[in-house]
PATI-134504 format. One record per residue (C-alpha): x, y, z; residue in one letter; residue number from 1. Coordinates in Angstrom, 1 decimal. Layout:
% residues N
NODE / X / Y / Z / A / NUM
...
This chain:
% residues 470
NODE / 130.4 / 105.0 / 80.4 / M / 1
NODE / 129.3 / 105.8 / 84.0 / I / 2
NODE / 127.3 / 103.1 / 85.7 / L / 3
NODE / 126.8 / 103.6 / 89.4 / K / 4
NODE / 124.7 / 101.6 / 91.8 / Q / 5
NODE / 123.1 / 103.2 / 94.9 / Y / 6
NODE / 122.0 / 100.8 / 97.6 / Y / 7
NODE / 119.6 / 101.8 / 100.3 / L / 8
NODE / 120.0 / 99.2 / 103.0 / G / 9
NODE / 116.9 / 99.8 / 105.0 / C / 10
NODE / 114.7 / 99.0 / 102.0 / L / 11
NODE / 117.2 / 96.7 / 100.3 / A / 12
NODE / 116.7 / 98.8 / 97.2 / H / 13
NODE / 119.1 / 99.4 / 94.4 / A / 14
NODE / 118.9 / 102.3 / 91.9 / S / 15
NODE / 121.2 / 103.4 / 89.2 / Y / 16
NODE / 122.8 / 106.3 / 87.4 / L / 17
NODE / 123.9 / 105.6 / 83.8 / V / 18
NODE / 125.6 / 108.3 / 81.8 / A / 19
NODE / 127.9 / 108.9 / 78.8 / D / 20
NODE / 130.8 / 110.9 / 80.1 / E / 21
NODE / 131.5 / 112.4 / 76.7 / H / 22
NODE / 128.0 / 113.7 / 75.8 / S / 23
NODE / 127.2 / 114.5 / 79.5 / G / 24
NODE / 123.7 / 112.9 / 79.1 / R / 25
NODE / 122.4 / 110.7 / 82.0 / A / 26
NODE / 119.5 / 108.6 / 83.0 / A / 27
NODE / 118.4 / 107.3 / 86.5 / V / 28
NODE / 116.7 / 104.0 / 86.9 / V / 29
NODE / 114.3 / 103.2 / 89.8 / D / 30
NODE / 115.3 / 106.2 / 91.9 / P / 31
NODE / 114.4 / 106.5 / 95.6 / Q / 32
NODE / 112.2 / 109.5 / 96.5 / R / 33
NODE / 114.9 / 111.6 / 98.0 / D / 34
NODE / 117.0 / 112.3 / 95.0 / I / 35
NODE / 119.8 / 114.7 / 96.0 / D / 36
NODE / 122.5 / 112.0 / 95.6 / Q / 37
NODE / 121.7 / 111.5 / 91.9 / Y / 38
NODE / 121.8 / 115.3 / 91.3 / L / 39
NODE / 125.0 / 115.7 / 93.2 / E / 40
NODE / 126.8 / 112.9 / 91.4 / D / 41
NODE / 125.5 / 114.0 / 88.0 / A / 42
NODE / 126.8 / 117.5 / 88.7 / D / 43
NODE / 130.1 / 116.2 / 89.9 / R / 44
NODE / 130.5 / 114.3 / 86.6 / Q / 45
NODE / 129.3 / 117.3 / 84.6 / S / 46
NODE / 126.2 / 115.3 / 83.4 / C / 47
NODE / 122.6 / 116.3 / 82.9 / R / 48
NODE / 119.9 / 113.9 / 84.0 / I / 49
NODE / 117.6 / 113.8 / 81.0 / E / 50
NODE / 115.7 / 110.5 / 81.5 / H / 51
NODE / 114.3 / 108.5 / 84.4 / V / 52
NODE / 113.1 / 104.9 / 84.1 / F / 53
NODE / 110.9 / 102.9 / 86.3 / L / 54
NODE / 111.3 / 99.2 / 85.6 / T / 55
NODE / 107.8 / 98.7 / 87.1 / H / 56
NODE / 105.4 / 100.3 / 89.6 / F / 57
NODE / 107.2 / 99.5 / 92.8 / H / 58
NODE / 105.2 / 98.1 / 95.7 / A / 59
NODE / 107.7 / 98.5 / 98.5 / D / 60
NODE / 108.7 / 102.2 / 98.0 / F / 61
NODE / 107.5 / 105.4 / 96.3 / V / 62
NODE / 109.9 / 106.2 / 93.4 / A / 63
NODE / 111.5 / 109.5 / 92.8 / G / 64
NODE / 110.5 / 109.9 / 89.1 / H / 65
NODE / 108.3 / 112.9 / 89.8 / L / 66
NODE / 110.9 / 114.6 / 92.0 / E / 67
NODE / 113.6 / 114.2 / 89.2 / L / 68
NODE / 111.2 / 115.5 / 86.6 / R / 69
NODE / 110.5 / 118.6 / 88.7 / E / 70
NODE / 114.2 / 119.3 / 89.4 / R / 71
NODE / 115.7 / 118.4 / 86.0 / T / 72
NODE / 112.8 / 118.2 / 83.4 / G / 73
NODE / 113.7 / 114.6 / 82.8 / A / 74
NODE / 111.5 / 112.4 / 80.6 / T / 75
NODE / 109.8 / 109.6 / 82.4 / I / 76
NODE / 110.0 / 106.1 / 80.7 / H / 77
NODE / 107.7 / 103.2 / 81.6 / L / 78
NODE / 107.0 / 99.8 / 80.1 / G / 79
NODE / 104.5 / 99.7 / 77.2 / A / 80
NODE / 101.9 / 98.1 / 79.4 / R / 81
NODE / 102.0 / 100.8 / 82.0 / A / 82
NODE / 99.2 / 103.3 / 82.7 / R / 83
NODE / 99.8 / 106.4 / 84.7 / A / 84
NODE / 98.3 / 109.8 / 85.4 / E / 85
NODE / 101.5 / 111.7 / 84.4 / Y / 86
NODE / 103.0 / 112.0 / 81.0 / P / 87
NODE / 105.5 / 109.3 / 80.1 / F / 88
NODE / 107.1 / 107.6 / 77.1 / E / 89
NODE / 105.9 / 104.1 / 76.7 / A / 90
NODE / 108.8 / 101.8 / 75.9 / M / 91
NODE / 108.1 / 98.7 / 73.9 / E / 92
NODE / 110.4 / 95.7 / 73.5 / D / 93
NODE / 113.5 / 96.9 / 71.7 / G / 94
NODE / 112.9 / 100.6 / 72.2 / A / 95
NODE / 116.2 / 102.5 / 72.7 / K / 96
NODE / 117.4 / 105.7 / 74.4 / V / 97
NODE / 120.8 / 106.9 / 73.2 / A / 98
NODE / 122.9 / 108.9 / 75.8 / L / 99
NODE / 125.8 / 109.2 / 73.3 / G / 100
NODE / 128.0 / 106.1 / 72.9 / E / 101
NODE / 126.0 / 104.6 / 75.8 / V / 102
NODE / 122.7 / 103.2 / 74.7 / V / 103
NODE / 119.8 / 101.8 / 76.8 / L / 104
NODE / 117.5 / 99.2 / 75.3 / E / 105
NODE / 114.3 / 98.1 / 76.9 / V / 106
NODE / 113.2 / 94.5 / 77.0 / I / 107
NODE / 109.8 / 93.7 / 78.3 / E / 108
NODE / 110.0 / 91.2 / 81.2 / T / 109
NODE / 106.5 / 90.9 / 82.8 / P / 110
NODE / 105.9 / 88.5 / 85.7 / G / 111
NODE / 106.6 / 90.3 / 88.9 / H / 112
NODE / 104.2 / 92.9 / 87.5 / S / 113
NODE / 102.5 / 93.1 / 84.1 / P / 114
NODE / 104.4 / 96.2 / 83.1 / E / 115
NODE / 107.9 / 95.1 / 84.2 / S / 116
NODE / 110.8 / 95.9 / 82.0 / I / 117
NODE / 114.6 / 95.2 / 82.1 / S / 118
NODE / 117.1 / 97.6 / 80.6 / I / 119
NODE / 120.1 / 96.5 / 78.5 / L / 120
NODE / 123.2 / 98.8 / 78.8 / V / 121
NODE / 125.5 / 99.1 / 75.7 / Y / 122
NODE / 128.7 / 101.0 / 75.5 / D / 123
NODE / 130.2 / 101.6 / 72.0 / A / 124
NODE / 133.5 / 102.8 / 73.5 / A / 125
NODE / 136.3 / 100.2 / 73.2 / P / 126
NODE / 136.7 / 98.0 / 76.4 / R / 127
NODE / 140.0 / 96.4 / 75.5 / G / 128
NODE / 140.8 / 92.8 / 74.5 / E / 129
NODE / 138.3 / 90.3 / 75.8 / G / 130
NODE / 135.7 / 92.9 / 76.7 / G / 131
NODE / 132.2 / 93.0 / 75.3 / P / 132
NODE / 131.8 / 94.4 / 71.8 / S / 133
NODE / 129.5 / 97.4 / 71.0 / A / 134
NODE / 126.8 / 95.0 / 69.9 / E / 135
NODE / 126.9 / 93.0 / 73.1 / E / 136
NODE / 125.2 / 94.3 / 76.2 / P / 137
NODE / 127.6 / 95.3 / 79.0 / Y / 138
NODE / 125.0 / 95.0 / 81.7 / A / 139
NODE / 121.3 / 94.4 / 82.2 / V / 140
NODE / 119.3 / 96.3 / 84.9 / L / 141
NODE / 116.7 / 93.7 / 85.8 / T / 142
NODE / 114.4 / 95.6 / 88.2 / G / 143
NODE / 112.4 / 93.0 / 90.2 / D / 144
NODE / 112.3 / 90.4 / 87.5 / T / 145
NODE / 115.6 / 88.7 / 88.2 / L / 146
NODE / 117.4 / 89.1 / 91.5 / F / 147
NODE / 120.7 / 87.5 / 92.5 / I / 148
NODE / 119.8 / 83.9 / 93.2 / D / 149
NODE / 116.1 / 84.6 / 93.1 / D / 150
NODE / 113.3 / 86.1 / 91.1 / V / 151
NODE / 110.5 / 88.6 / 91.8 / G / 152
NODE / 107.4 / 87.2 / 93.5 / R / 153
NODE / 104.3 / 87.2 / 91.2 / P / 154
NODE / 101.6 / 87.6 / 93.9 / D / 155
NODE / 101.8 / 91.3 / 94.8 / L / 156
NODE / 99.2 / 92.4 / 92.3 / R / 157
NODE / 96.5 / 90.0 / 93.5 / A / 158
NODE / 94.5 / 92.7 / 95.2 / S / 159
NODE / 94.5 / 94.6 / 91.9 / L / 160
NODE / 92.9 / 91.8 / 90.0 / G / 161
NODE / 96.0 / 89.9 / 88.7 / W / 162
NODE / 96.3 / 86.1 / 89.1 / N / 163
NODE / 99.6 / 85.1 / 90.7 / A / 164
NODE / 99.8 / 81.9 / 88.6 / E / 165
NODE / 99.2 / 83.9 / 85.4 / D / 166
NODE / 102.0 / 86.3 / 86.3 / L / 167
NODE / 104.2 / 83.4 / 87.3 / A / 168
NODE / 103.8 / 82.0 / 83.8 / G / 169
NODE / 104.9 / 85.4 / 82.3 / M / 170
NODE / 107.8 / 85.4 / 84.7 / L / 171
NODE / 108.9 / 82.0 / 83.4 / Y / 172
NODE / 109.1 / 83.4 / 79.9 / D / 173
NODE / 110.9 / 86.5 / 81.1 / S / 174
NODE / 113.5 / 84.6 / 83.0 / V / 175
NODE / 114.2 / 82.5 / 80.0 / H / 176
NODE / 114.4 / 85.6 / 77.8 / K / 177
NODE / 117.1 / 87.1 / 80.2 / L / 178
NODE / 118.9 / 83.7 / 80.2 / G / 179
NODE / 119.6 / 84.0 / 76.5 / R / 180
NODE / 121.9 / 87.0 / 77.1 / L / 181
NODE / 125.7 / 86.4 / 77.0 / P / 182
NODE / 127.3 / 84.8 / 80.0 / D / 183
NODE / 129.4 / 87.8 / 80.8 / R / 184
NODE / 126.6 / 90.3 / 80.8 / T / 185
NODE / 126.5 / 91.9 / 84.3 / L / 186
NODE / 123.3 / 91.6 / 86.2 / V / 187
NODE / 122.2 / 94.6 / 88.3 / Y / 188
NODE / 118.9 / 93.9 / 90.2 / P / 189
NODE / 116.4 / 96.2 / 91.9 / G / 190
NODE / 116.7 / 94.6 / 95.4 / H / 191
NODE / 119.0 / 92.6 / 97.6 / G / 192
NODE / 118.7 / 90.5 / 100.7 / A / 193
NODE / 115.9 / 91.4 / 103.1 / G / 194
NODE / 113.5 / 92.7 / 100.5 / S / 195
NODE / 110.0 / 91.2 / 100.6 / L / 196
NODE / 109.8 / 91.5 / 96.8 / C / 197
NODE / 111.5 / 88.1 / 96.7 / G / 198
NODE / 111.9 / 85.0 / 98.9 / R / 199
NODE / 115.6 / 84.3 / 99.3 / S / 200
NODE / 117.5 / 87.1 / 97.6 / I / 201
NODE / 121.3 / 86.9 / 97.9 / S / 202
NODE / 123.2 / 89.6 / 99.8 / S / 203
NODE / 125.3 / 90.1 / 96.7 / E / 204
NODE / 124.2 / 93.2 / 94.7 / T / 205
NODE / 125.5 / 92.2 / 91.3 / M / 206
NODE / 126.3 / 89.1 / 89.3 / S / 207
NODE / 126.5 / 87.9 / 85.7 / T / 208
NODE / 124.0 / 86.0 / 83.5 / I / 209
NODE / 126.4 / 83.0 / 83.4 / G / 210
NODE / 126.6 / 82.8 / 87.2 / A / 211
NODE / 122.9 / 83.1 / 87.5 / Q / 212
NODE / 122.3 / 80.3 / 85.0 / R / 213
NODE / 124.5 / 78.1 / 87.3 / R / 214
NODE / 123.3 / 79.2 / 90.7 / H / 215
NODE / 119.8 / 80.7 / 90.5 / N / 216
NODE / 117.1 / 78.1 / 91.1 / Y / 217
NODE / 114.7 / 79.9 / 88.8 / A / 218
NODE / 117.0 / 79.6 / 85.8 / M / 219
NODE / 117.5 / 75.8 / 86.2 / A / 220
NODE / 115.9 / 73.6 / 83.5 / P / 221
NODE / 112.3 / 72.9 / 84.5 / M / 222
NODE / 108.8 / 72.9 / 83.1 / S / 223
NODE / 106.5 / 75.9 / 83.2 / R / 224
NODE / 104.2 / 74.1 / 85.6 / E / 225
NODE / 107.0 / 73.4 / 88.0 / R / 226
NODE / 108.3 / 76.9 / 87.9 / F / 227
NODE / 104.9 / 78.3 / 88.6 / V / 228
NODE / 104.5 / 76.0 / 91.6 / E / 229
NODE / 107.9 / 77.0 / 93.0 / I / 230
NODE / 107.5 / 80.7 / 92.7 / V / 231
NODE / 103.9 / 80.9 / 94.1 / T / 232
NODE / 104.5 / 78.8 / 97.3 / T / 233
NODE / 106.1 / 79.7 / 100.7 / D / 234
NODE / 106.0 / 83.4 / 100.1 / L / 235
NODE / 106.6 / 85.8 / 103.0 / P / 236
NODE / 103.8 / 88.0 / 104.3 / D / 237
NODE / 103.6 / 91.3 / 102.2 / A / 238
NODE / 103.1 / 94.5 / 104.2 / P / 239
NODE / 99.7 / 96.1 / 103.8 / P / 240
NODE / 101.2 / 99.2 / 102.2 / Y / 241
NODE / 102.5 / 97.4 / 99.2 / F / 242
NODE / 99.4 / 97.7 / 97.1 / T / 243
NODE / 99.0 / 101.4 / 98.1 / Y / 244
NODE / 102.5 / 102.2 / 96.9 / D / 245
NODE / 102.1 / 100.3 / 93.6 / A / 246
NODE / 99.1 / 102.4 / 92.9 / V / 247
NODE / 100.7 / 105.6 / 94.2 / L / 248
NODE / 103.6 / 105.2 / 91.8 / N / 249
NODE / 101.0 / 105.5 / 88.9 / T / 250
NODE / 99.6 / 108.8 / 90.2 / R / 251
NODE / 100.4 / 112.5 / 90.4 / L / 252
NODE / 101.3 / 113.4 / 94.0 / R / 253
NODE / 103.2 / 116.1 / 96.0 / P / 254
NODE / 107.0 / 115.8 / 95.9 / T / 255
NODE / 108.9 / 114.7 / 99.0 / L / 256
NODE / 110.1 / 118.2 / 99.5 / A / 257
NODE / 106.6 / 119.6 / 99.4 / Q / 258
NODE / 105.4 / 117.0 / 101.9 / S / 259
NODE / 108.3 / 117.5 / 104.4 / L / 260
NODE / 107.8 / 121.3 / 104.4 / E / 261
NODE / 104.2 / 120.7 / 105.6 / R / 262
NODE / 105.0 / 117.9 / 108.0 / E / 263
NODE / 108.0 / 119.1 / 110.0 / L / 264
NODE / 106.1 / 121.1 / 112.5 / Q / 265
NODE / 107.2 / 121.2 / 116.2 / P / 266
NODE / 104.4 / 120.4 / 118.7 / L / 267
NODE / 104.0 / 121.0 / 122.4 / T / 268
NODE / 102.8 / 118.1 / 124.6 / I / 269
NODE / 99.4 / 119.7 / 124.7 / D / 270
NODE / 99.3 / 119.6 / 120.9 / D / 271
NODE / 100.3 / 116.0 / 120.9 / V / 272
NODE / 97.6 / 115.0 / 123.4 / I / 273
NODE / 95.0 / 116.9 / 121.4 / S / 274
NODE / 96.1 / 115.2 / 118.1 / L / 275
NODE / 96.1 / 111.7 / 119.7 / T / 276
NODE / 92.6 / 112.3 / 121.1 / R / 277
NODE / 91.5 / 113.1 / 117.6 / D / 278
NODE / 92.9 / 109.8 / 116.3 / G / 279
NODE / 96.6 / 110.5 / 115.5 / A / 280
NODE / 99.1 / 107.7 / 116.0 / Q / 281
NODE / 102.2 / 108.2 / 118.2 / L / 282
NODE / 105.4 / 106.8 / 116.6 / L / 283
NODE / 108.5 / 106.7 / 118.8 / D / 284
NODE / 111.5 / 106.3 / 116.5 / A / 285
NODE / 114.2 / 106.0 / 119.2 / R / 286
NODE / 116.3 / 102.9 / 119.8 / D / 287
NODE / 114.4 / 100.1 / 121.7 / P / 288
NODE / 116.3 / 100.5 / 124.9 / W / 289
NODE / 115.6 / 104.2 / 125.1 / R / 290
NODE / 112.0 / 103.7 / 124.3 / F / 291
NODE / 111.4 / 100.9 / 126.9 / E / 292
NODE / 113.0 / 102.9 / 129.7 / S / 293
NODE / 110.4 / 105.7 / 129.3 / A / 294
NODE / 107.9 / 106.5 / 126.6 / Y / 295
NODE / 104.7 / 108.5 / 126.0 / L / 296
NODE / 101.7 / 106.3 / 126.8 / R / 297
NODE / 100.1 / 104.9 / 123.6 / G / 298
NODE / 103.3 / 105.1 / 121.5 / S / 299
NODE / 104.4 / 102.4 / 119.0 / I / 300
NODE / 108.2 / 102.0 / 118.8 / N / 301
NODE / 109.8 / 101.5 / 115.5 / V / 302
NODE / 113.5 / 102.5 / 115.8 / G / 303
NODE / 115.4 / 104.3 / 113.1 / L / 304
NODE / 118.2 / 101.8 / 113.6 / G / 305
NODE / 116.4 / 99.0 / 111.8 / G / 306
NODE / 114.1 / 98.5 / 108.8 / N / 307
NODE / 112.1 / 101.5 / 109.9 / F / 308
NODE / 110.0 / 102.2 / 106.8 / A / 309
NODE / 109.0 / 98.6 / 106.2 / S / 310
NODE / 107.9 / 98.0 / 109.7 / W / 311
NODE / 106.1 / 101.4 / 109.9 / C / 312
NODE / 104.2 / 100.4 / 106.8 / G / 313
NODE / 103.3 / 97.1 / 108.5 / T / 314
NODE / 102.2 / 98.3 / 111.9 / V / 315
NODE / 100.9 / 101.8 / 111.3 / L / 316
NODE / 97.7 / 103.0 / 109.4 / E / 317
NODE / 98.5 / 105.2 / 106.4 / R / 318
NODE / 95.1 / 107.0 / 106.6 / D / 319
NODE / 95.6 / 108.3 / 110.2 / R / 320
NODE / 98.0 / 111.2 / 111.1 / P / 321
NODE / 101.3 / 110.3 / 112.7 / I / 322
NODE / 103.0 / 112.3 / 115.5 / V / 323
NODE / 106.7 / 111.6 / 115.8 / L / 324
NODE / 108.7 / 111.3 / 119.0 / V / 325
NODE / 112.4 / 111.1 / 118.1 / A / 326
NODE / 115.8 / 112.1 / 119.3 / E / 327
NODE / 116.2 / 115.8 / 118.7 / P / 328
NODE / 117.7 / 116.4 / 115.3 / G / 329
NODE / 116.5 / 113.1 / 113.8 / S / 330
NODE / 112.9 / 114.2 / 113.1 / E / 331
NODE / 113.6 / 115.0 / 109.4 / A / 332
NODE / 115.2 / 111.6 / 108.9 / E / 333
NODE / 112.2 / 109.9 / 110.3 / A / 334
NODE / 109.8 / 111.9 / 108.2 / A / 335
NODE / 111.9 / 111.3 / 105.1 / T / 336
NODE / 112.0 / 107.5 / 105.6 / R / 337
NODE / 108.3 / 107.5 / 106.1 / L / 338
NODE / 108.0 / 109.5 / 102.8 / G / 339
NODE / 110.0 / 106.9 / 101.0 / R / 340
NODE / 107.0 / 104.5 / 101.4 / I / 341
NODE / 104.4 / 107.2 / 100.7 / G / 342
NODE / 103.4 / 107.9 / 104.3 / F / 343
NODE / 103.0 / 111.7 / 103.9 / D / 344
NODE / 100.7 / 111.9 / 106.9 / N / 345
NODE / 103.1 / 113.2 / 109.6 / V / 346
NODE / 101.3 / 115.9 / 111.6 / A / 347
NODE / 104.4 / 117.1 / 113.4 / G / 348
NODE / 106.9 / 116.0 / 116.1 / Y / 349
NODE / 107.2 / 116.4 / 119.8 / L / 350
NODE / 109.4 / 119.5 / 120.2 / D / 351
NODE / 112.5 / 118.5 / 122.2 / G / 352
NODE / 111.6 / 114.8 / 122.3 / G / 353
NODE / 111.2 / 112.9 / 125.5 / M / 354
NODE / 113.7 / 115.2 / 127.2 / Q / 355
NODE / 111.0 / 117.9 / 127.1 / S / 356
NODE / 108.8 / 115.8 / 129.4 / L / 357
NODE / 111.0 / 115.7 / 132.5 / A / 358
NODE / 108.2 / 117.4 / 134.5 / E / 359
NODE / 105.3 / 115.6 / 132.8 / A / 360
NODE / 102.7 / 113.9 / 134.9 / P / 361
NODE / 103.4 / 110.2 / 135.7 / D / 362
NODE / 100.2 / 109.1 / 134.0 / E / 363
NODE / 101.7 / 110.2 / 130.6 / L / 364
NODE / 104.8 / 108.1 / 130.9 / I / 365
NODE / 105.2 / 104.3 / 130.8 / E / 366
NODE / 108.1 / 101.8 / 130.6 / D / 367
NODE / 108.5 / 98.2 / 129.6 / I / 368
NODE / 110.4 / 95.7 / 131.7 / D / 369
NODE / 113.6 / 94.3 / 130.0 / R / 370
NODE / 114.8 / 90.8 / 131.0 / V / 371
NODE / 118.2 / 89.3 / 130.4 / T / 372
NODE / 118.8 / 85.8 / 128.9 / A / 373
NODE / 120.0 / 84.2 / 132.2 / P / 374
NODE / 117.1 / 85.7 / 134.1 / T / 375
NODE / 114.6 / 84.5 / 131.5 / L / 376
NODE / 116.2 / 81.0 / 131.6 / S / 377
NODE / 115.6 / 80.9 / 135.4 / Q / 378
NODE / 112.0 / 82.1 / 135.0 / Q / 379
NODE / 111.3 / 79.4 / 132.3 / L / 380
NODE / 112.6 / 76.7 / 134.7 / A / 381
NODE / 110.4 / 77.9 / 137.6 / S / 382
NODE / 107.1 / 76.6 / 138.6 / G / 383
NODE / 105.3 / 79.5 / 137.1 / A / 384
NODE / 107.1 / 80.2 / 133.8 / P / 385
NODE / 106.1 / 83.1 / 131.6 / P / 386
NODE / 104.6 / 82.7 / 128.1 / T / 387
NODE / 107.5 / 83.3 / 125.7 / L / 388
NODE / 106.4 / 84.7 / 122.3 / I / 389
NODE / 108.9 / 84.6 / 119.4 / D / 390
NODE / 107.8 / 87.3 / 116.9 / V / 391
NODE / 110.2 / 86.3 / 114.1 / R / 392
NODE / 109.0 / 84.8 / 110.9 / T / 393
NODE / 107.9 / 81.1 / 110.8 / P / 394
NODE / 111.0 / 80.2 / 108.8 / G / 395
NODE / 113.3 / 81.7 / 111.4 / E / 396
NODE / 111.4 / 80.1 / 114.2 / W / 397
NODE / 111.6 / 76.6 / 112.6 / E / 398
NODE / 115.3 / 77.0 / 112.0 / T / 399
NODE / 116.3 / 77.8 / 115.6 / R / 400
NODE / 114.3 / 78.7 / 118.7 / R / 401
NODE / 114.0 / 78.6 / 122.4 / I / 402
NODE / 112.3 / 75.3 / 123.2 / A / 403
NODE / 109.3 / 76.7 / 125.1 / S / 404
NODE / 108.6 / 79.6 / 122.7 / S / 405
NODE / 105.4 / 80.0 / 120.6 / V / 406
NODE / 105.6 / 81.7 / 117.3 / N / 407
NODE / 103.4 / 84.8 / 116.6 / V / 408
NODE / 105.1 / 86.7 / 113.7 / P / 409
NODE / 105.2 / 90.4 / 114.2 / L / 410
NODE / 103.4 / 90.9 / 110.8 / S / 411
NODE / 100.4 / 89.0 / 112.2 / R / 412
NODE / 100.5 / 90.2 / 115.8 / L / 413
NODE / 97.6 / 92.7 / 115.4 / A / 414
NODE / 95.3 / 89.8 / 114.3 / D / 415
NODE / 96.2 / 87.8 / 117.4 / R / 416
NODE / 95.9 / 90.4 / 120.1 / L / 417
NODE / 92.5 / 89.2 / 121.2 / Q / 418
NODE / 93.9 / 85.8 / 121.9 / T / 419
NODE / 96.7 / 87.2 / 124.1 / L / 420
NODE / 94.8 / 88.0 / 127.3 / T / 421
NODE / 96.4 / 90.0 / 130.0 / G / 422
NODE / 97.1 / 88.8 / 133.5 / G / 423
NODE / 99.8 / 86.2 / 132.8 / E / 424
NODE / 103.4 / 87.2 / 132.3 / Q / 425
NODE / 104.4 / 87.5 / 128.6 / I / 426
NODE / 108.0 / 87.8 / 127.4 / V / 427
NODE / 108.6 / 88.8 / 123.8 / L / 428
NODE / 111.6 / 87.8 / 121.8 / Q / 429
NODE / 113.1 / 88.2 / 118.3 / C / 430
NODE / 116.7 / 87.9 / 117.0 / S / 431
NODE / 118.1 / 91.1 / 118.4 / S / 432
NODE / 115.4 / 93.0 / 120.3 / G / 433
NODE / 114.3 / 95.3 / 117.5 / Y / 434
NODE / 111.1 / 93.5 / 116.4 / R / 435
NODE / 110.2 / 92.4 / 120.0 / S / 436
NODE / 110.3 / 96.1 / 121.1 / A / 437
NODE / 107.8 / 96.9 / 118.3 / I / 438
NODE / 105.7 / 94.0 / 119.5 / A / 439
NODE / 105.9 / 95.0 / 123.1 / A / 440
NODE / 104.7 / 98.6 / 122.3 / S / 441
NODE / 101.8 / 97.2 / 120.3 / I / 442
NODE / 100.7 / 94.9 / 123.1 / M / 443
NODE / 101.0 / 97.6 / 125.7 / R / 444
NODE / 99.0 / 100.1 / 123.6 / R / 445
NODE / 96.3 / 97.4 / 123.4 / A / 446
NODE / 96.2 / 97.2 / 127.2 / G / 447
NODE / 98.0 / 93.8 / 127.5 / I / 448
NODE / 100.1 / 93.6 / 130.6 / S / 449
NODE / 102.5 / 92.5 / 132.1 / P / 450
NODE / 104.8 / 92.4 / 129.1 / V / 451
NODE / 108.6 / 92.0 / 129.1 / S / 452
NODE / 111.2 / 92.1 / 126.4 / D / 453
NODE / 114.2 / 89.8 / 126.1 / L / 454
NODE / 117.3 / 92.0 / 125.9 / V / 455
NODE / 119.3 / 91.2 / 122.8 / G / 456
NODE / 116.9 / 88.5 / 121.7 / G / 457
NODE / 117.9 / 85.1 / 120.5 / L / 458
NODE / 121.4 / 86.3 / 119.8 / D / 459
NODE / 121.9 / 87.2 / 123.5 / A / 460
NODE / 120.4 / 83.8 / 124.5 / W / 461
NODE / 122.9 / 81.9 / 122.3 / E / 462
NODE / 125.8 / 84.1 / 123.5 / A / 463
NODE / 124.9 / 83.1 / 127.1 / A / 464
NODE / 125.3 / 79.5 / 125.9 / E / 465
NODE / 121.7 / 78.6 / 126.7 / L / 466
NODE / 120.0 / 75.7 / 124.9 / A / 467
NODE / 118.1 / 76.1 / 121.7 / I / 468
NODE / 116.2 / 73.8 / 119.4 / V / 469
NODE / 117.5 / 73.8 / 115.8 / S / 470
C-alpha cells in the first residue's frame, strides 16, 4: 500500500494519495487545486489515478477534483447526500472502492457539513506480527469531521440554511461512530493547526483512534446537549469567502490552468491606473517591510510569506478584478494561491513590479512609517501617546498584550473603519508584523492617517524585554 499525506501549510490543508503498488491503481482524497504533485508521484510509483474523493464540499479552498478528472479521467466520488453539477458517484455508508489489495470504504460522518464522509483504508497485504489484519482498517481519512485534538465546526453552512445546532447533533453521532474503530487505526485529518475549520486543532498531522479517545475533548464522555454547547461556542470568525467556496466546489468551473492562462497578463502602469479607476483592487504581495517602504497608492498588502490566500479571501472582494503587484517572478505563485480559494479574478500584474516605477510621479507612491519597540515604548510613556491597536484575535489579545492596546481584530477592521478617525497618531500591532501591515494598508487606503506599524509586533516587544499584560 502507498499512503502519502501532502500538507499545504498556508491553508493548513492535508490531502492524500492512496494506491496499491501491485495493481498500480490510485485514488486522491481532498486534492488541492494545483495537482501536479499528485500526478508526478503517481507516475513515479507507476500508478494511475482512477478515483478522486471529496470528503465534503470544502469551504476554505477550491478542491482539485475537476482538474484531476480532466488530466486523468478519474471518477469523482462524493457522499450520498451531496448534490453537484458534475457527474459523480454517490457513496453511501459502507460503499467500497477496490484498488487491488488496498480497499477504500466510505462511512458517512455528517456534522461539519451534511454530506461529510470519512474513508477507511484497508490493506489485505500481510503487515507482520502485531499489525492490523485485512479485516481491520489500517487508517481512516477523517476529512473535517475529526481533527487531531479537535472536531470540525458545525456553523459554516448557516448561510446555506443549515442550523449549527442540528449539524452539531449529527457531529456528535459521527464522532462516536469513529470512536468505535480499533485503537490502533491511524487518523489522518483534513486540516492542521491554523485552519479556521476548527477551533484548537493540534499541530500534529496524524494520530490514532486510541490517542484521540484519550486526548480529544470531543471524544470524552458527555451528553449530546453538552457536546452541542461546546462545539457551537467561542468559534473564530469565518472569512467571507467560505460560503462561496463551499458552493463553488459543487459547480462546474474552469480549471486552474485555464484561469491562469487568462490571468497572467503583464500590465503597464497606465493599464493599472485605468483598471483601478474602473474598480479593480490593487494587491501588493511583497513582504511587509518592502511594501511599507514604498507602494502604489491604494494598494492592500498581503504578503506571500504568510497565510496569503486566507487573508486575501478576508480583505478582498471576490467580485472585483485584482491587479497584482509582486516581486518579479512571483506573479504566478500569487495567482495560483488566489486560485486555490477560487479567486479567479486577476486582471494581470504590474510588469516589472515596483522596480518599474523608479521614475513614477510622487503622487503615485506612498510609504508607511515603521516604529521599533523601544521607540513605541517611549511614545506610549509620553504626554501625548498614540492609540495602539492590536489586530490579533480576541483570544490572542486576552492571553498576552501591551497594556495600553485596544483590540480590533483584522477580520473585523473593515467594519470599524468609520470609528477610527484620522488626525490622531495610530500605531498598529500584531504578533510579528504580518497582519498589522495588512491593517495599515487598509487604513491608509481608507484615508486614515497618520498610521504607523510596530516592527516585529509583540514578538519584538517581548524580545526588547518590555512589559506585557498576561
